[in-house]
N, C-alpha and C positions, 0 to 999 in steps of 0.2 A: 329412626331419628327423624323428627319433624323438620320440614323445610321452614326456614325462618326468613322473613323479609326485613332488611334493615329499615328502621323508622323513617329515615330520610327518603329511601326509595319508595316506601309506602305512601308517604305524603306526596311525592312527585307523581305517583300513579293516580292518586285521588284527584290531584289538580288537573291531570291530563284527561281523566274521565268525566270530570264535572263539566256541565254545559257552560259554554262561554257566553257572557252577556254581550249582546249587540251594542256596539258603540253608537251613540247618537251623533248625527252629523254636526259639524261646526259651521256656524253661519258665515264665518270669515271666508270660507271657501265657496260660498254661494251668493255673494253680494252682487247686486245688479242695480242699475239706476232705479229710482223710486217708482217711476211711472213709465208706461208704454203707450205708443200711439194706437188707440183702439180702432182707428180707421184704416190701418195698414193691413196688408195681406200677410198674416202670420203663418200660413200653411198649416192650419189647424185641422184635426180630424174631428168629424162630428157625424152623428147618425142622421139618416133621412128623416126619421121620426122617433119619438120615444120608444115605440114598439121595436125598433131596430137596434136599440142600445144594448150592448152586452156589458152588464154591470159586474160580471163575475171577476173581472180583473181588479175591480176596486173593492168589492165585498165578497171575497171567495167563500165565506162561510154562510152567505145568504142567497147567492145566486148561482145556479148551474150554468156552465158555459153554453152559449148558444150553439157552438159547433159540436157539443157532446163530449169534448175532451175533459175528462175528470181526473187526469193523471197529475195535475199540478197539486202542490201542497195545500191541504185544507179545502180543496174543491168539493162541493156537494153535488149530488145528482138531481136534487129537486129544489126548486126555489122555496125560500122560507115564506113567501107571500108578502114580505115587507117591501116598501118603496122608500126612496129618499124623501125625507120630510123637511130637513133643514138645509138651506143653501147660504153659504157665506160668500158673497160676491166680492171678488178681489181680496181673497183671504190672507194675502201676505204670507208671513212665516208660520201661519197655522196655530197661533196661540189660542184663538177662540175655539177652534175645533177640538184641540187637545183638552181644554178646560171643560167644554160641554160634554165631551164623550162620556165621562164618568157621572155627570149630573143627569144625563138622559141616556142611560146605557142601552135602552131598548129602541132607541130612535136612530135611524140611519141619517147621517149628515154628510154633506159634500162641500168642499172648498173649491172655488173656481178662481184660477189665477192665470194671467196671460204671460207672465214672465217665466222664461224657460228655467233659469237657475233656481228661482224661488220655488217653482213647482217641484223641481227635483229634490230640493232640500226637504220640503214638507213630506213628500212621498217617502224618502229615506227615513225620516223621523218616525212616521207612522209605522213603517215596517219594523223598525228597531223597537218601538214601544210594544208592538204586538208580540215580538219574540221574547222580550224581557218580562212581559206581563200576560201570559197565556190566558185567553178568554176575555181580555180587555182590548179596547181600541179597534175591535173588528167592525165597529159601527161608524167609523170615520174614514174618509178618503179625500182625494183631491184630483182634479182634472185640469189640464191646461186648456183653457178655452176662453172665448170672448163672449161674456154674458150679454153684451149690448147687441150682439148679432144672432146668437144661436140658442138662446135660452129655451124657446119652444121646441127645439130639436131634441132636448133632453128630458123635459118634464111635461107631463100630461096636464090637462085642464084641472085646476084645483088640487094638484098633487101636494104642494108644499104647505106646511103649517107655519114656518118661520123663515124670513129672509133677513139677512144682515148686511148692512152697508156701513162699514166702520172705517172712519178716517179716510174717506175716498179722496182722490186727486181733486183739489179745489179748482184747477184750471182758472186761474185768476183773470187772465185776459178775456175781455168780452167776446172776442172772436172765437175763443175756445170753449165758451159755455155750452155749445152744442155737444161737447164731449163729456159733459158731466153725467154721472151715473143716474141721477134723478132728473128726468124730463117728462113732460106730459105723455109723449109717445111711449117711452119706456115704462112709465107707470101703468099704462094699459096692458103691456105685456106682463108686468109683475102681477097685476090683478087677475090675469088669465091663469097663471100657474099657481097662484096663492088661493087657498080655499077660503070660503067665508068664515070669519072668525080668526083667520090667520093673522100674523103680526109682522110688520116691517119695522126693523130697528135701524135707526140712523144715529150716528154720533160723529162729531167733528170738533176739532180745536179751532177751526176757522169760522168766526161768527157769520161772515158774509155767506159762506156756503151753507151753514146751518139754516139761515133765514131763507136762502134759495130753496132748499129742500122742503122746509116747512110751507113755504108759499105754494109750491106745486102740489104737495100732498094735500094741503087744505083745500085746494081748488079742484082736486079730482073727486068725482062723485062716488067712487068705490072705496074711499079710505076716510076714516075718522080718527082724530087724534085721541090717544089714551091719556087720561089725566095722570099727572105725576104720582098722585097718591095711590093710584091703582098699580103702579109699577113697583111699589115697595115689595110686594109679595111675589114678583116675577123672579125666579132663580137665575134667569139668563142675564138680567140687567147688570148685576155686579161684574160678570165676566165681560159683558159688552164694554163696560167702562175700563176694566183693568187687565184683561187677559192678553191683549194684542201688544206687539212690540211698540207700535205707535202710541197706544194709550199709556204704556209704561214710560215712554220717553216724555210725553206731555206731563205726566205726574212728576217726573224727576225735575222738570223745568218749571214746576209750579204753574203750569198753564191751565186754561179753562177747557172744560169738556161740555159740549152742548148736545144734549140727548133729546131725541124726539121719536116716539113710537106711535105707529098707526095700526088700527085694526081694519082688516078687509071686511066690508059689509056685504050683504047679499045683493044680488043683481036686481032685485025688485025696486 
């Protein structure tokens, strides 16, 4: 006599054996004030130089651990040879990273965020997306860091092809302008890590800040503005406008978005 399994029991067993989908984190548990003091000591970890950076924790399918430990899930034994090419400075809740991940699946991209809870949210979201979509989202990650202080510690000269500065803190008070993410000194650092032909994307809903960024980028000898008509064919621009939480909030409120993109020219 054949053993039979009741239908209800069989369905229960299938449900137990089926892989469970990772739950995406909820923003309400990771809310933090919109901006942080970039001049404070945030006790951040950073490498002495780009050569000392262990990227295996961020991109385990592309980088072998520097300590040789390949026991972690998905760890590889040999580097893929790729390097991070896109950097989203002050990436917030990671909307741009997630959107661009599938548009540029072969490009490694990194979000940089100084706020603890926000970085934790984005990291959990990326890990959940990787689990729910095997083979996808392995090209995006996030680090908690201060790009105004430590960018050259992470990236080599001319390593990046795109940098994003989306809806940055306007720092309205004049005495706070030194904390703006676009300044002459910082632009020289960005020019160092951005390869010739690379692009800086800026967007803001604050016209005063937009004009400030345009003024300093126009004045820098290593950047030239890209005409708006050339941006029509750039697949990143749509997501620059609409993928971030801030950009979506501006759209809901029928606000203006001021976009300006600049190409890194050669050193000659």
